[in-house]
The first five atom37 places (N, CA, C, CB, O) and aatype in JSON, in Angstrom:
{
  "aatype": [20, 20, 20, 20, 20, 20, 20, 20, 20, 20, 20, 20, 20, 20, 20, 20, 20, 20, 20, 20, 20, 20, 20, 20, 20, 20, 20, 20, 20, 20, 20, 20, 20, 20, 20, 20, 20, 20, 20, 20, 20, 20, 20, 20, 20, 20, 20, 20, 20, 20, 20, 20, 20, 20, 20, 20, 20, 20, 20, 20, 20, 20, 20, 20, 20, 20, 20, 20, 20, 20, 20, 20, 20, 20, 20, 20, 20, 20, 20, 20, 20, 20, 20, 20],
  "atom_mask": [
    [1, 1, 1, 1, 1],
    [1, 1, 1, 1, 1],
    [1, 1, 1, 1, 1],
    [1, 1, 1, 1, 1],
    [1, 1, 1, 1, 1],
    [1, 1, 1, 1, 1],
    [1, 1, 1, 1, 1],
    [1, 1, 1, 1, 1],
    [1, 1, 1, 1, 1],
    [1, 1, 1, 1, 1],
    [1, 1, 1, 1, 1],
    [1, 1, 1, 1, 1],
    [1, 1, 1, 1, 1],
    [1, 1, 1, 1, 1],
    [1, 1, 1, 1, 1],
    [1, 1, 1, 1, 1],
    [1, 1, 1, 1, 1],
    [1, 1, 1, 1, 1],
    [1, 1, 1, 1, 1],
    [1, 1, 1, 1, 1],
    [1, 1, 1, 1, 1],
    [1, 1, 1, 1, 1],
    [1, 1, 1, 1, 1],
    [1, 1, 1, 1, 1],
    [1, 1, 1, 1, 1],
    [1, 1, 1, 1, 1],
    [1, 1, 1, 1, 1],
    [1, 1, 1, 1, 1],
    [1, 1, 1, 1, 1],
    [1, 1, 1, 1, 1],
    [1, 1, 1, 1, 1],
    [1, 1, 1, 1, 1],
    [1, 1, 1, 1, 1],
    [1, 1, 1, 1, 1],
    [1, 1, 1, 1, 1],
    [1, 1, 1, 1, 1],
    [1, 1, 1, 1, 1],
    [1, 1, 1, 1, 1],
    [1, 1, 1, 1, 1],
    [1, 1, 1, 1, 1],
    [1, 1, 1, 1, 1],
    [1, 1, 1, 1, 1],
    [1, 1, 1, 1, 1],
    [1, 1, 1, 1, 1],
    [1, 1, 1, 1, 1],
    [1, 1, 1, 1, 1],
    [1, 1, 1, 1, 1],
    [1, 1, 1, 1, 1],
    [1, 1, 1, 1, 1],
    [1, 1, 1, 1, 1],
    [1, 1, 1, 1, 1],
    [1, 1, 1, 1, 1],
    [1, 1, 1, 1, 1],
    [1, 1, 1, 1, 1],
    [1, 1, 1, 1, 1],
    [1, 1, 1, 1, 1],
    [1, 1, 1, 1, 1],
    [1, 1, 1, 1, 1],
    [1, 1, 1, 1, 1],
    [1, 1, 1, 1, 1],
    [1, 1, 1, 1, 1],
    [1, 1, 1, 1, 1],
    [1, 1, 1, 1, 1],
    [1, 1, 1, 1, 1],
    [1, 1, 1, 1, 1],
    [1, 1, 1, 1, 1],
    [1, 1, 1, 1, 1],
    [1, 1, 1, 1, 1],
    [1, 1, 1, 1, 1],
    [1, 1, 1, 1, 1],
    [1, 1, 1, 1, 1],
    [1, 1, 1, 1, 1],
    [1, 1, 1, 1, 1],
    [1, 1, 1, 1, 1],
    [1, 1, 1, 1, 1],
    [1, 1, 1, 1, 1],
    [1, 1, 1, 1, 1],
    [1, 1, 1, 1, 1],
    [1, 1, 1, 1, 1],
    [1, 1, 1, 1, 1],
    [1, 1, 1, 1, 1],
    [1, 1, 1, 1, 1],
    [1, 1, 1, 1, 1],
    [1, 1, 1, 1, 1]
  ],
  "atom_positions": [
    [[-19.01, -32.87, -24.26], [-19.85, -33.83, -24.96], [-19.56, -35.22, -24.4], [-19.6, -33.78, -26.51], [-18.42, -35.55, -24.08]],
    [[-20.61, -36.01, -24.28], [-20.43, -37.39, -23.86], [-20.84, -38.32, -25.01], [-21.26, -37.7, -22.59], [-21.29, -37.86, -26.05]],
    [[-20.68, -39.6, -24.8], [-20.97, -40.57, -25.85], [-22.4, -40.54, -26.32], [-20.63, -41.93, -25.38], [-22.67, -40.69, -27.51]],
    [[-23.33, -40.34, -25.4], [-24.76, -40.3, -25.75], [-25.05, -39.08, -26.64], [-25.63, -40.25, -24.46], [-25.77, -39.21, -27.63]],
    [[-24.51, -37.93, -26.29], [-24.73, -36.71, -27.08], [-24.08, -36.84, -28.46], [-24.18, -35.48, -26.35], [-24.65, -36.41, -29.46]],
    [[-22.89, -37.41, -28.5], [-22.2, -37.62, -29.76], [-23.02, -38.53, -30.66], [-20.8, -38.21, -29.52], [-23.21, -38.25, -31.84]],
    [[-23.5, -39.62, -30.11], [-24.28, -40.58, -30.88], [-25.59, -39.98, -31.37], [-24.56, -41.82, -30.04], [-26.03, -40.29, -32.48]],
    [[-26.21, -39.13, -30.58], [-27.47, -38.5, -30.97], [-27.31, -37.67, -32.24], [-27.99, -37.62, -29.83], [-28.27, -37.5, -32.99]],
    [[-26.12, -37.16, -32.48], [-25.87, -36.36, -33.67], [-25.68, -37.21, -34.92], [-24.65, -35.5, -33.46], [-25.62, -36.68, -36.03]],
    [[-25.57, -38.52, -34.74], [-25.2, -39.4, -35.85], [-26.29, -40.37, -36.29], [-23.99, -40.17, -35.48], [-26.12, -41.06, -37.29]],
    [[-27.37, -40.42, -35.57], [-28.38, -41.42, -35.9], [-29.68, -40.76, -36.36], [-28.65, -42.33, -34.7], [-29.99, -39.63, -35.99]],
    [[-30.42, -41.5, -37.15], [-31.64, -40.95, -37.75], [-32.8, -40.87, -36.76], [-32.05, -41.78, -38.94], [-33.72, -40.08, -36.95]],
    [[-32.76, -41.67, -35.7], [-33.83, -41.66, -34.71], [-33.22, -41.52, -33.31], [-34.7, -42.95, -34.8], [-33.16, -42.5, -32.57]],
    [[-32.78, -40.31, -32.95], [-32.11, -40.13, -31.66], [-32.99, -40.46, -30.45], [-31.62, -38.72, -31.53], [-32.47, -40.65, -29.35]],
    [[-34.3, -40.54, -30.62], [-35.18, -40.89, -29.51], [-34.89, -42.29, -28.99], [-36.64, -40.79, -29.93], [-35.21, -42.61, -27.84]],
    [[-34.29, -43.14, -29.82], [-33.94, -44.49, -29.38], [-32.98, -44.45, -28.18], [-33.31, -45.28, -30.53], [-32.95, -45.38, -27.38]],
    [[-32.21, -43.37, -28.08], [-31.25, -43.25, -26.98], [-31.93, -43.1, -25.63], [-30.33, -42.08, -27.23], [-31.31, -43.35, -24.6]],
    [[-33.19, -42.7, -25.63], [-33.92, -42.53, -24.37], [-34.13, -43.86, -23.65], [-35.27, -41.87, -24.63], [-34.28, -43.9, -22.43]],
    [[-34.13, -44.94, -24.4], [-34.36, -46.26, -23.8], [-33.12, -47.15, -23.85], [-35.51, -46.96, -24.51], [-33.18, -48.31, -23.44]],
    [[-32.03, -46.63, -24.34], [-30.81, -47.41, -24.52], [-29.89, -47.25, -23.32], [-30.08, -47.0, -25.81], [-29.5, -46.13, -22.98]],
    [[-29.54, -48.36, -22.69], [-28.6, -48.33, -21.56], [-27.19, -48.1, -22.09], [-28.68, -49.65, -20.73], [-26.89, -48.44, -23.23]],
    [[-26.33, -47.53, -21.26], [-24.96, -47.23, -21.67], [-24.18, -48.47, -22.1], [-24.22, -46.54, -20.55], [-23.26, -48.37, -22.91]],
    [[-24.53, -49.63, -21.57], [-23.79, -50.85, -21.89], [-24.54, -51.77, -22.86], [-23.49, -51.61, -20.63], [-24.14, -52.92, -23.05]],
    [[-25.6, -51.27, -23.47], [-26.38, -52.05, -24.43], [-25.75, -51.97, -25.82], [-27.84, -51.55, -24.48], [-25.3, -50.91, -26.24]],
    [[-25.71, -53.1, -26.51], [-25.1, -53.17, -27.84], [-25.86, -52.28, -28.82], [-25.08, -54.62, -28.34], [-27.09, -52.38, -28.94]],
    [[-25.13, -51.42, -29.52], [-25.74, -50.46, -30.44], [-26.44, -51.14, -31.61], [-24.68, -49.51, -30.96], [-27.54, -50.73, -32.0]],
    [[-25.83, -52.17, -32.16], [-26.44, -52.86, -33.3], [-27.71, -53.6, -32.89], [-25.45, -53.84, -33.93], [-28.7, -53.59, -33.62]],
    [[-27.68, -54.23, -31.73], [-28.87, -54.93, -31.26], [-30.0, -53.95, -30.95], [-28.54, -55.76, -30.03], [-31.18, -54.32, -31.0]],
    [[-29.65, -52.71, -30.64], [-30.66, -51.69, -30.35], [-31.26, -51.1, -31.63], [-30.04, -50.57, -29.52], [-32.22, -50.34, -31.57]],
    [[-30.69, -51.45, -32.78], [-31.27, -51.01, -34.05], [-30.45, -50.02, -34.84], [-32.57, -50.42, -33.79], [-30.87, -49.6, -35.92]],
    [[-29.26, -49.64, -34.34], [-28.43, -48.74, -35.13], [-27.82, -49.51, -36.3], [-27.31, -48.1, -34.24], [-27.46, -50.68, -36.16]],
    [[-27.72, -48.85, -37.44], [-27.13, -49.51, -38.6], [-25.65, -49.16, -38.72], [-27.89, -49.12, -39.89], [-25.15, -48.28, -38.03]],
    [[-24.97, -49.85, -39.61], [-23.53, -49.67, -39.75], [-23.17, -48.26, -40.19], [-22.97, -50.67, -40.74], [-22.14, -47.72, -39.77]],
    [[-24.0, -47.64, -41.02], [-23.74, -46.27, -41.45], [-23.77, -45.29, -40.28], [-24.75, -45.84, -42.49], [-22.95, -44.37, -40.21]],
    [[-24.71, -45.49, -39.37], [-24.79, -44.62, -38.2], [-23.58, -44.81, -37.29], [-26.09, -44.9, -37.43], [-23.08, -43.85, -36.7]],
    [[-23.13, -46.04, -37.17], [-21.95, -46.31, -36.33], [-20.7, -45.72, -36.98], [-21.77, -47.83, -36.11], [-19.84, -45.19, -36.28]],
    [[-20.6, -45.79, -38.3], [-19.47, -45.17, -39.0], [-19.49, -43.66, -38.79], [-19.52, -45.5, -40.52], [-18.44, -43.06, -38.55]],
    [[-20.66, -43.04, -38.87], [-20.76, -41.61, -38.6], [-20.31, -41.28, -37.17], [-22.2, -41.12, -38.82], [-19.66, -40.27, -36.94]],
    [[-20.67, -42.15, -36.22], [-20.25, -41.93, -34.84], [-18.73, -42.03, -34.72], [-20.92, -42.96, -33.9], [-18.12, -41.25, -33.99]],
    [[-18.12, -42.97, -35.42], [-16.66, -43.09, -35.42], [-16.03, -41.82, -35.98], [-16.21, -44.33, -36.24], [-15.08, -41.29, -35.41]],
    [[-16.56, -41.34, -37.09], [-16.02, -40.12, -37.69], [-16.18, -38.92, -36.78], [-16.69, -39.85, -39.03], [-15.26, -38.11, -36.66]],
    [[-17.34, -38.79, -36.13], [-17.57, -37.69, -35.2], [-16.64, -37.8, -34.0], [-19.05, -37.66, -34.74], [-16.12, -36.79, -33.51]],
    [[-16.43, -39.02, -33.51], [-15.52, -39.23, -32.39], [-14.1, -38.84, -32.77], [-15.57, -40.7, -31.93], [-13.4, -38.2, -31.98]],
    [[-13.67, -39.22, -33.97], [-12.33, -38.83, -34.43], [-12.2, -37.31, -34.5], [-12.04, -39.45, -35.8], [-11.17, -36.76, -34.1]],
    [[-13.22, -36.65, -35.01], [-13.2, -35.18, -35.05], [-13.11, -34.6, -33.65], [-14.44, -34.64, -35.76], [-12.39, -33.63, -33.41]],
    [[-13.85, -35.18, -32.72], [-13.9, -34.69, -31.35], [-12.55, -34.85, -30.64], [-14.98, -35.41, -30.57], [-12.12, -33.95, -29.92]],
    [[-11.9, -35.99, -30.85], [-10.63, -36.22, -30.14], [-9.42, -35.74, -30.94], [-10.48, -37.71, -29.83], [-8.31, -35.7, -30.41]],
    [[-9.63, -35.37, -32.19], [-8.56, -34.77, -32.97], [-7.53, -35.75, -33.52], [-7.87, -33.78, -32.16], [-6.39, -35.38, -33.78]],
    [[-7.94, -37.0, -33.68], [-7.04, -37.99, -34.26], [-7.84, -39.16, -34.81], [-6.01, -38.49, -33.21], [-9.0, -39.36, -34.45]],
    [[-7.19, -39.92, -35.68], [-7.83, -41.12, -36.2], [-7.81, -42.23, -35.15], [-7.15, -41.6, -37.5], [-6.84, -42.35, -34.4]],
    [[-8.86, -43.01, -35.11], [-8.89, -44.17, -34.23], [-8.17, -45.32, -34.9], [-10.35, -44.56, -33.87], [-8.22, -45.46, -36.12]],
    [[-7.51, -46.15, -34.1], [-6.88, -47.34, -34.69], [-7.94, -48.44, -34.82], [-5.67, -47.83, -33.82], [-9.06, -48.29, -34.32]],
    [[-7.59, -49.53, -35.5], [-8.55, -50.59, -35.77], [-9.17, -51.17, -34.5], [-7.88, -51.7, -36.56], [-10.37, -51.43, -34.46]],
    [[-8.36, -51.37, -33.46], [-8.87, -51.91, -32.21], [-9.88, -50.96, -31.57], [-7.72, -52.2, -31.23], [-10.9, -51.4, -31.03]],
    [[-9.6, -49.67, -31.62], [-10.52, -48.7, -31.06], [-11.84, -48.68, -31.83], [-9.89, -47.3, -31.06], [-12.91, -48.6, -31.24]],
    [[-11.74, -48.75, -33.14], [-12.95, -48.74, -33.96], [-13.82, -49.96, -33.66], [-12.59, -48.71, -35.46], [-15.03, -49.83, -33.49]],
    [[-13.21, -51.13, -33.59], [-14.0, -52.34, -33.33], [-14.51, -52.4, -31.9], [-13.18, -53.57, -33.62], [-15.42, -53.17, -31.6]],
    [[-13.94, -51.59, -31.01], [-14.41, -51.58, -29.62], [-15.68, -50.76, -29.45], [-13.33, -51.04, -28.7], [-16.32, -50.82, -28.4]],
    [[-16.05, -49.99, -30.46], [-17.22, -49.13, -30.35], [-18.47, -49.96, -30.58], [-17.15, -47.94, -31.36], [-18.91, -50.16, -31.71]],
    [[-19.02, -50.44, -29.47], [-20.22, -51.27, -29.53], [-21.32, -50.75, -28.61], [-19.88, -52.7, -29.18], [-22.47, -51.19, -28.7]],
    [[-20.98, -49.84, -27.71], [-21.92, -49.31, -26.73], [-21.67, -47.82, -26.51], [-21.81, -50.08, -25.38], [-20.65, -47.29, -26.96]],
    [[-22.58, -47.16, -25.84], [-22.37, -45.76, -25.47], [-21.18, -45.67, -24.52], [-23.64, -45.16, -24.81], [-20.37, -44.75, -24.62]],
    [[-21.07, -46.62, -23.6], [-19.96, -46.62, -22.65], [-18.62, -46.73, -23.36], [-20.11, -47.77, -21.65], [-17.63, -46.13, -22.93]],
    [[-18.56, -47.49, -24.45], [-17.29, -47.63, -25.18], [-16.93, -46.33, -25.89], [-17.39, -48.79, -26.21], [-15.74, -46.03, -26.07]],
    [[-17.92, -45.55, -26.3], [-17.64, -44.23, -26.87], [-17.12, -43.31, -25.77], [-18.93, -43.63, -27.54], [-16.13, -42.6, -25.97]],
    [[-17.79, -43.32, -24.62], [-17.33, -42.51, -23.49], [-15.89, -42.82, -23.13], [-18.23, -42.75, -22.27], [-15.12, -41.91, -22.8]],
    [[-15.51, -44.1, -23.18], [-14.16, -44.5, -22.8], [-13.09, -43.92, -23.73], [-14.05, -46.02, -22.8], [-11.94, -43.76, -23.33]],
    [[-13.46, -43.61, -24.95], [-12.51, -43.06, -25.91], [-12.45, -41.53, -25.89], [-12.86, -43.53, -27.3], [-11.54, -40.93, -26.46]],
    [[-13.41, -40.92, -25.24], [-13.41, -39.46, -25.14], [-12.37, -39.01, -24.13], [-14.81, -38.92, -24.75], [-12.12, -39.71, -23.15]],
    [[-11.77, -37.85, -24.35], [-10.78, -37.35, -23.39], [-11.41, -37.16, -22.01], [-10.18, -36.02, -23.88], [-12.62, -36.95, -21.89]],
    [[-10.58, -37.23, -21.0], [-11.05, -37.0, -19.64], [-11.78, -35.67, -19.58], [-9.87, -37.03, -18.63], [-11.32, -34.67, -20.14]],
    [[-12.91, -35.67, -18.92], [-13.7, -34.45, -18.83], [-14.74, -34.35, -19.93], [-12.8, -33.26, -18.89], [-15.6, -33.47, -19.86]],
    [[-14.69, -35.21, -20.93], [-15.67, -35.18, -22.01], [-16.81, -36.16, -21.77], [-15.0, -35.47, -23.33], [-17.9, -35.99, -22.32]],
    [[-16.58, -37.19, -20.97], [-17.61, -38.19, -20.72], [-18.69, -37.6, -19.82], [-17.0, -39.47, -20.09], [-18.57, -36.48, -19.33]],
    [[-19.72, -38.38, -19.62], [-20.81, -37.92, -18.75], [-20.26, -37.55, -17.39], [-21.9, -39.0, -18.62], [-19.35, -38.21, -16.89]],
    [[-20.81, -36.51, -16.77], [-20.3, -36.1, -15.46], [-20.54, -37.19, -14.43], [-20.96, -34.8, -15.01], [-21.53, -37.92, -14.51]],
    [[-19.64, -37.31, -13.46], [-19.81, -38.34, -12.42], [-20.99, -37.99, -11.53], [-18.53, -38.49, -11.57], [-21.44, -36.85, -11.47]],
    [[-21.49, -39.01, -10.85], [-22.59, -38.81, -9.91], [-22.11, -37.92, -8.78], [-23.13, -40.16, -9.37], [-20.94, -37.99, -8.39]],
    [[-22.99, -37.09, -8.24], [-22.58, -36.22, -7.12], [-22.12, -37.03, -5.92], [-23.73, -35.28, -6.71], [-22.65, -38.11, -5.64]],
    [[-21.14, -36.49, -5.22], [-20.62, -37.13, -4.01], [-21.44, -36.64, -2.84], [-19.1, -36.82, -3.81], [-21.68, -35.45, -2.68]],
    [[-21.88, -37.58, -2.01], [-22.68, -37.2, -0.85], [-21.76, -37.06, 0.35], [-23.79, -38.25, -0.58], [-20.81, -37.82, 0.52]],
    [[-22.05, -36.07, 1.19], [-21.29, -35.88, 2.43], [-21.55, -37.03, 3.38], [-21.64, -34.55, 3.11], [-22.67, -37.53, 3.47]],
    [[-20.51, -37.46, 4.08], [-20.64, -38.53, 5.05], [-21.26, -38.05, 6.35], [-19.29, -39.16, 5.32], [-21.65, -38.86, 7.19]],
    [[-21.36, -36.73, 6.52], [-21.87, -36.18, 7.79], [-23.33, -36.37, 7.96], [-21.57, -34.73, 7.9], [-23.89, -35.96, 8.98]]
  ]
}
């Protein structure tokens, strides 16, 4: 699971994610505080521990959610092209 997929499970209008850049502020994009709290709770369930206050306040973008997910849980990296 990546931050975008996690967030899609927590918001009432997941279609908004189709136009939301990974570094765009979630609140400015129209997410409400309840949806962000649900995302925090889902993230805690996913990583198996409570987030500390600094981690919670850092959740402002999809990229910030990805940064808190364990390695291998974030969006897959772009394919590497051969130099040949």
